[in-house]
C-alpha positions as CSV (number, residue, x, y, z in Angstrom):
1,M,-2.9,35.7,-11.6
2,Q,-3.4,32.6,-13.8
3,R,-5.7,29.9,-12.3
4,P,-4.1,26.5,-11.7
5,L,-4.6,24.2,-14.6
6,A,-6.4,21.6,-12.5
7,D,-9.0,24.2,-11.5
8,E,-9.3,25.6,-15.0
9,I,-10.1,22.3,-16.7
10,R,-12.4,21.1,-13.9
11,P,-15.3,19.2,-15.5
12,Q,-18.6,21.0,-15.8
13,T,-20.9,18.0,-16.5
14,L,-21.1,14.5,-15.3
15,D,-20.0,13.1,-18.6
16,E,-16.7,15.0,-18.3
17,V,-15.9,13.6,-14.9
18,V,-13.0,11.2,-14.9
19,G,-13.5,7.9,-13.1
20,Q,-16.2,7.0,-10.5
21,R,-18.2,4.9,-13.0
22,H,-19.8,3.0,-10.1
23,L,-21.4,6.3,-9.1
24,L,-21.9,8.1,-12.3
25,A,-22.5,5.5,-15.0
26,P,-26.0,5.9,-16.7
27,G,-28.5,4.5,-14.3
28,A,-26.3,4.7,-11.2
29,V,-28.0,6.0,-8.1
30,L,-25.9,9.1,-7.6
31,R,-26.2,10.1,-11.2
32,R,-30.0,9.7,-11.1
33,L,-30.1,11.8,-7.9
34,I,-28.1,14.6,-9.4
35,E,-30.0,14.6,-12.7
36,G,-33.2,14.7,-10.7
37,G,-32.1,17.9,-9.0
38,T,-31.9,16.2,-5.6
39,E,-31.7,18.2,-2.4
40,A,-30.6,15.2,-0.3
41,N,-27.8,15.5,2.2
42,M,-24.7,13.6,1.1
43,V,-21.3,12.7,2.3
44,F,-18.6,12.1,-0.3
45,Y,-15.9,9.8,1.1
46,G,-12.6,8.9,-0.7
47,P,-9.0,9.9,-1.4
48,S,-8.1,13.4,-2.7
49,G,-8.2,14.2,-6.4
50,T,-11.0,11.7,-7.2
51,G,-13.8,14.2,-8.1
52,K,-15.6,14.9,-4.8
53,T,-15.4,18.7,-5.1
54,T,-16.2,18.6,-8.8
55,I,-19.4,16.6,-8.4
56,A,-20.4,18.8,-5.5
57,N,-20.1,21.8,-7.8
58,I,-22.3,20.1,-10.4
59,V,-24.9,19.4,-7.8
60,A,-24.9,23.0,-6.7
61,E,-25.5,24.1,-10.3
62,R,-28.7,22.1,-10.4
63,T,-30.3,23.5,-7.2
64,H,-32.0,26.8,-6.6
65,K,-30.4,27.3,-3.2
66,A,-27.7,29.7,-2.3
67,L,-24.3,28.0,-2.5
68,Y,-21.9,28.4,0.4
69,R,-18.5,26.8,0.8
70,L,-16.6,26.1,3.9
71,N,-13.3,24.2,4.5
72,A,-13.4,22.6,7.9
73,T,-9.7,23.0,8.4
74,T,-10.1,26.8,8.7
75,A,-13.8,27.4,9.4
76,T,-15.1,28.2,12.8
77,L,-18.5,27.8,14.6
78,Q,-19.2,31.5,13.9
79,D,-18.8,30.8,10.1
80,V,-21.5,28.1,10.5
81,K,-23.7,30.5,12.5
82,D,-23.3,33.2,9.8
83,I,-24.5,30.8,7.1
84,I,-27.4,29.6,9.1
85,G,-28.3,33.2,9.8
86,D,-28.9,33.7,6.1
87,V,-31.5,30.9,5.9
88,G,-34.9,32.4,5.1
89,T,-33.6,35.8,4.3
90,L,-33.3,37.6,0.9
91,L,-29.7,36.2,0.7
92,A,-31.0,32.6,0.7
93,P,-34.8,32.7,0.0
94,G,-34.8,29.1,-1.2
95,G,-32.6,27.7,1.5
96,V,-28.8,27.0,1.6
97,L,-26.7,24.4,0.0
98,L,-23.5,24.1,2.1
99,Y,-20.5,22.4,0.6
100,L,-18.3,21.5,3.6
101,D,-14.9,20.2,2.6
102,E,-12.8,18.0,5.0
103,I,-15.7,17.6,7.5
104,Q,-13.6,15.4,9.7
105,Y,-11.9,18.5,11.1
106,F,-15.2,19.8,12.5
107,N,-15.7,19.0,16.1
108,K,-19.0,17.5,17.5
109,K,-20.4,20.9,18.4
110,Q,-19.8,22.4,15.0
111,Q,-21.4,19.4,13.3
112,Q,-24.4,19.5,15.7
113,S,-25.1,23.1,14.8
114,L,-26.2,22.0,11.4
115,L,-28.7,19.4,12.5
116,E,-31.8,21.5,13.1
117,F,-31.6,23.1,9.7
118,M,-30.9,19.8,7.9
119,E,-33.9,18.4,9.6
120,N,-36.4,21.0,8.3
121,G,-34.9,21.1,4.9
122,K,-33.6,24.7,5.0
123,L,-30.1,23.6,4.7
124,T,-28.8,20.9,2.3
125,L,-25.3,19.6,3.2
126,I,-22.8,18.1,0.9
127,A,-19.7,17.1,2.9
128,S,-16.5,15.6,1.7
129,T,-13.9,13.7,3.6
130,T,-10.8,11.7,3.0
131,E,-11.3,9.7,6.2
132,N,-13.9,7.1,7.1
133,P,-17.1,9.1,7.9
134,Y,-18.3,6.4,10.3
135,F,-15.4,7.3,12.5
136,Y,-15.3,11.0,12.1
137,V,-18.8,12.3,11.3
138,Y,-21.3,12.7,14.2
139,G,-23.8,9.9,14.2
140,A,-26.9,12.1,14.1
141,L,-25.6,14.0,11.1
142,L,-24.6,10.8,9.4
143,S,-28.1,9.4,9.9
144,R,-29.5,12.3,7.9
145,S,-27.1,11.8,5.0
146,T,-26.3,9.3,2.4
147,V,-22.6,8.2,2.1
148,F,-21.1,7.8,-1.4
149,E,-17.6,6.3,-1.6
150,F,-15.2,7.6,-4.2
151,K,-12.3,5.4,-5.4
152,A,-8.8,6.1,-6.7
153,V,-9.1,6.5,-10.5
154,P,-7.3,3.8,-12.6
155,P,-4.6,4.9,-14.9
156,E,-6.5,4.2,-18.1
157,E,-9.2,6.6,-17.0
158,V,-6.8,9.3,-15.9
159,K,-4.9,9.2,-19.2
160,P,-7.6,11.2,-21.2
161,A,-7.4,14.0,-18.5
162,V,-3.6,14.0,-18.9
163,L,-3.9,14.3,-22.7
164,R,-6.4,17.1,-22.4
165,A,-4.1,19.0,-20.0
166,L,-1.1,18.4,-22.3
167,N,-3.0,19.7,-25.3
168,I,-4.0,22.9,-23.4
169,E,-0.4,23.5,-22.4
170,K,0.5,22.9,-26.1
171,E,-1.9,25.6,-27.2
172,R,-0.5,28.0,-24.6
173,S,3.2,27.3,-25.3
174,P,5.3,30.0,-27.0
175,L,7.1,27.2,-28.8
176,P,5.8,23.9,-30.2
177,L,5.4,21.6,-27.3
178,E,6.2,17.9,-27.7
179,W,6.5,14.9,-25.4
180,E,8.0,11.5,-25.4
181,E,5.9,8.6,-26.5
182,G,4.2,6.9,-23.5
183,L,4.5,10.0,-21.3
184,P,0.7,10.4,-20.7
185,L,0.3,6.9,-19.4
186,Q,3.4,7.2,-17.3
187,I,1.9,10.3,-15.6
188,A,-1.5,8.7,-15.3
189,T,0.1,5.7,-13.6
190,A,2.4,7.7,-11.3
191,C,-0.4,9.9,-9.9
192,G,-1.8,7.1,-7.7
193,G,-5.4,7.6,-8.8
194,D,-5.3,11.3,-8.1
195,V,-6.4,13.2,-11.2
196,R,-5.6,16.6,-9.8
197,K,-2.0,15.4,-9.0
198,A,-1.7,14.2,-12.6
199,V,-2.9,17.5,-14.1
200,N,-0.6,19.5,-11.7
201,A,2.3,17.3,-12.9
202,V,1.5,18.2,-16.5
203,E,1.5,21.9,-15.7
204,L,4.8,21.7,-13.9
205,L,6.5,19.6,-16.6
206,S,5.3,22.1,-19.3
207,Q,6.8,25.0,-17.4
208,A,10.1,23.1,-17.0
209,A,10.2,21.7,-20.6
210,Q,13.6,21.9,-22.3
211,P,14.2,23.6,-25.6
212,K,15.1,21.1,-28.3
213,K,15.6,22.0,-31.9
214,G,13.1,24.8,-31.8
215,T,10.6,23.0,-29.7
216,L,9.9,22.4,-26.0
217,F,10.3,18.8,-25.1
218,I,9.0,16.8,-22.1
219,S,10.8,13.6,-21.4
220,K,9.8,10.6,-19.5
221,E,12.9,11.0,-17.3
222,D,11.6,14.4,-16.2
223,A,8.2,13.0,-15.5
224,A,9.7,10.3,-13.4
225,Q,11.5,12.9,-11.2
226,V,8.3,15.0,-10.8
227,A,6.2,12.0,-10.0
228,Q,8.7,10.4,-7.6
229,R,6.8,8.8,-4.7
230,S,3.6,10.4,-5.7
231,A,1.9,7.2,-6.7
232,M,1.8,6.1,-3.1
233,R,-1.1,7.1,-0.8
234,Y,-0.1,7.2,2.8
235,D,-1.3,9.3,5.7
236,K,-0.1,8.2,9.1
237,G,-3.0,7.5,11.3
238,G,-5.4,7.7,8.4
239,D,-7.4,5.1,6.3
240,A,-4.5,4.6,3.9
241,M,-2.2,3.5,6.7
242,Y,-4.7,1.1,8.2
243,D,-5.6,-0.3,4.9
244,A,-2.0,-1.0,4.1
245,A,-1.4,-2.5,7.6
246,S,-4.5,-4.8,7.1
247,A,-3.3,-5.8,3.6
248,L,0.2,-6.7,5.0
249,M,-1.3,-8.8,7.7
250,K,-3.7,-10.6,5.4
251,S,-0.9,-11.2,2.8
252,L,1.2,-12.8,5.5
253,R,-1.7,-15.0,6.6
254,G,-2.5,-15.8,3.0
255,S,1.1,-17.0,2.5
256,D,1.8,-14.6,-0.4
257,P,5.4,-13.3,0.1
258,D,5.2,-11.0,-3.0
259,A,2.2,-9.2,-1.7
260,A,3.7,-9.0,1.8
261,L,6.8,-7.4,0.4
262,H,4.7,-4.9,-1.6
263,Y,2.8,-3.7,1.4
264,L,5.9,-3.7,3.5
265,A,7.6,-1.5,0.9
266,R,4.8,1.1,1.2
267,F,5.6,1.5,4.9
268,L,9.3,1.7,4.2
269,E,8.8,4.4,1.5
270,A,6.7,6.4,4.0
271,G,9.4,6.0,6.6
272,D,7.0,4.2,9.0
273,L,8.8,1.3,10.8
274,A,6.5,1.0,13.9
275,T,3.3,-0.1,12.1
276,P,4.8,-3.0,10.0
277,C,6.9,-4.1,13.0
278,R,3.7,-4.4,15.1
279,R,1.9,-6.4,12.4
280,L,4.9,-8.8,11.8
281,L,5.1,-9.5,15.6
282,C,1.4,-10.1,15.8
283,S,1.3,-12.4,12.8
284,A,4.1,-14.6,14.2
285,S,1.7,-15.7,17.0
286,E,-1.6,-15.2,15.3
287,D,-1.1,-16.8,12.0
288,V,2.0,-19.1,12.3
289,G,1.8,-19.8,16.0
290,M,2.4,-23.5,17.0
291,A,3.0,-24.6,13.4
292,Y,6.5,-23.0,13.8
293,P,6.9,-21.7,17.3
294,Q,10.4,-20.4,16.7
295,A,9.0,-17.8,14.3
296,V,8.1,-15.4,17.1
297,A,11.7,-15.3,18.3
298,I,13.1,-14.9,14.8
299,V,10.7,-12.1,14.0
300,K,11.4,-10.4,17.3
301,A,15.1,-10.5,16.5
302,C,14.4,-9.0,13.0
303,V,12.3,-6.2,14.4
304,D,14.9,-5.4,17.1
305,T,17.6,-5.3,14.4
306,A,15.5,-3.1,12.2
307,M,14.8,-0.6,14.9
308,Q,18.5,-0.4,15.8
309,L,19.6,0.0,12.2
310,G,17.0,2.5,11.1
311,L,16.2,3.1,7.4
312,P,17.3,2.3,4.8
313,E,19.1,-0.8,6.3
314,A,16.0,-1.7,8.3
315,Q,14.4,-2.9,5.1
316,L,16.5,-6.1,5.1
317,P,15.6,-7.7,8.5
318,L,11.9,-6.6,8.0
319,A,11.8,-8.2,4.5
320,Q,13.4,-11.3,6.0
321,A,10.7,-11.4,8.7
322,A,7.9,-10.9,6.1
323,I,9.2,-13.6,3.8
324,L,9.6,-16.0,6.8
325,L,6.1,-15.5,8.0
326,A,4.5,-15.6,4.5
327,T,6.3,-18.9,3.7
328,A,6.0,-20.6,7.1
329,P,3.3,-23.2,7.8
330,K,0.2,-21.7,9.3
331,S,-1.8,-22.4,12.4
332,N,-4.4,-20.3,14.2
333,S,-4.7,-22.7,17.2
334,V,-3.2,-20.1,19.5
335,V,-5.8,-17.4,18.7
336,E,-8.6,-19.9,18.6
337,G,-7.6,-21.4,22.0
338,I,-7.2,-18.1,23.9
339,G,-10.4,-16.8,22.2
340,R,-12.5,-19.7,23.6
341,A,-10.9,-19.3,27.0
342,R,-11.6,-15.6,27.2
343,A,-15.2,-16.1,26.0
344,D,-15.8,-18.4,29.0
345,V,-14.2,-15.9,31.4
346,R,-16.3,-13.0,30.1
347,A,-19.4,-15.1,30.3
348,G,-18.7,-15.8,34.0
349,R,-17.9,-19.5,33.4
350,T,-15.0,-19.7,35.9
351,G,-15.4,-21.5,39.2
352,D,-13.0,-21.9,42.1
353,V,-9.4,-22.8,41.5
354,P,-9.0,-26.5,42.4
355,R,-7.7,-27.0,45.9
356,Q,-4.5,-28.7,44.7
357,L,-3.6,-25.7,42.6
358,Q,-4.2,-23.0,45.2
359,N,-1.3,-21.0,46.6
360,V,0.5,-22.5,49.6
361,H,-1.2,-19.9,52.0
362,A,-4.3,-21.9,51.6
363,D,-2.8,-24.5,54.0
364,T,-3.0,-21.9,56.9
365,T,-6.7,-21.5,56.8
366,G,-7.4,-24.4,59.2
367,F,-9.9,-26.0,56.9
368,D,-7.5,-28.4,55.2
369,N,-3.7,-28.3,55.6
370,Q,-3.1,-30.7,52.7
371,Q,-3.3,-29.5,49.1
372,H,-2.8,-33.0,47.6
373,Y,-1.0,-31.4,44.7
374,L,0.9,-33.9,42.6
375,Y,4.3,-32.6,41.4
376,P,4.6,-33.8,37.7
377,H,8.4,-34.0,37.7
378,N,8.1,-36.7,40.3
379,F,6.4,-39.0,37.8
380,P,7.5,-40.9,34.7
381,G,7.6,-38.6,31.6
382,H,7.1,-35.6,33.9
383,W,3.4,-36.0,33.8
384,V,0.6,-37.2,36.1
385,D,-3.1,-37.3,35.7
386,Q,-4.6,-34.5,37.7
387,Q,-7.4,-32.0,37.4
388,Y,-6.3,-28.4,36.6
389,L,-9.5,-26.7,35.4
390,P,-12.2,-25.6,37.9
391,D,-15.0,-28.1,38.5
392,A,-17.4,-25.9,36.5
393,L,-15.2,-26.4,33.5
394,K,-14.0,-29.9,33.9
395,G,-13.4,-31.5,30.5
396,V,-13.6,-28.3,28.5
397,K,-11.3,-28.1,25.4
398,Y,-10.0,-24.7,24.4
399,Y,-6.9,-25.8,22.4
400,E,-7.4,-27.8,19.3
401,W,-4.3,-29.4,17.7
402,G,-3.5,-27.9,14.3
403,E,-3.0,-30.1,11.3
404,N,0.6,-29.0,10.8
405,K,3.7,-31.3,11.4
406,T,4.8,-29.6,14.6
407,E,1.5,-29.8,16.4
408,Q,0.7,-33.3,15.2
409,A,4.1,-34.5,16.5
410,A,3.3,-32.9,19.9
411,K,-0.1,-34.5,19.8
412,A,1.3,-37.9,19.1
413,Y,3.8,-37.5,21.9
414,W,1.2,-36.7,24.5
415,E,-1.3,-39.3,23.3
416,K,1.4,-42.0,23.8
417,L,2.4,-40.7,27.2
418,K,-1.2,-40.2,28.5
419,G,-2.4,-43.3,26.9
420,K,-5.6,-41.8,25.6
421,E,-7.0,-39.8,22.7
422,L,-6.5,-36.1,23.0
């Protein structure tokens, strides 16, 4: 059976690795560690197809330890025990180098079983994960390891790998293999920074190439069909989802409607309506707030409409909400005000509710049958000067007027009515 092309052309040296210049450029820390034959425990964190397994293989080649491989999606605690059982035997006289792929799928007990042998140096661990290791890797194991973050490979760095794959397929082809101009860059761009995905696309396109005047021809149209949706990284509940959600929220806050629509489109393409709806609703109060109080009602209507319509029609009300929030005036006076108030409550700065604000049942205690509460609607302007905060917090200011037109108009109204500076 023929090996997959992506595995066949896997780099054997650091100089052949595509991307990760921040880790592997001459003088970079990881490169120096590898070239020095390090036996340090490491965690490789980043999206798939960015070279984590390749670099782990290169590290293994430079050690004198027996190499074991496990994939945490299928491995069991017994598999770990079997490997540890080889430590110090003729099977692993110099110790064990364990490459553990997808470590996030190991539970706490499985991860803990490695600690003793990592501590005494008999086992060197290289673990890889596509999820944030600070959330998924046991703290004691993480403290004994160095985390290196891998990043999606930019198209210009993927392109040489695509060309290499195309040339290999060209040598194998029973007929001359040709491709449309611009195809390598198109594949490199569509792979979303995943080199393995790009090479797999080349292999698939070569197998499906159409005969044309005595040659096999790969068109950009074929490449577009193969690469459809592949450029987008999305894993519900994973880092990619939370990164996109964070980017959507910050784009709304930053008043960039184009960026907001881009990140919204990622969720729509993934079929996820719940996540962007939640962020849009939150932004209406957190980032627009009192600068345009009606925004929350409009966004709620857009979200309700989207959930009733479902995809693809849901894209329209959600896009409307995103554009509204991104172009609306901004104020964070709501989040700042409630934040200050909750900070006082958490710190125990509360005090008794003023007598005049207590519930009517307080009149039956026998201590004082008069609340002395002043009903604001009985006074001009529906306002009367009266203490509402507890004595311990008298005079405290939580809400600060925003600089926008709406809040400044409200401020001017109340300054005139109350006859004092607010």
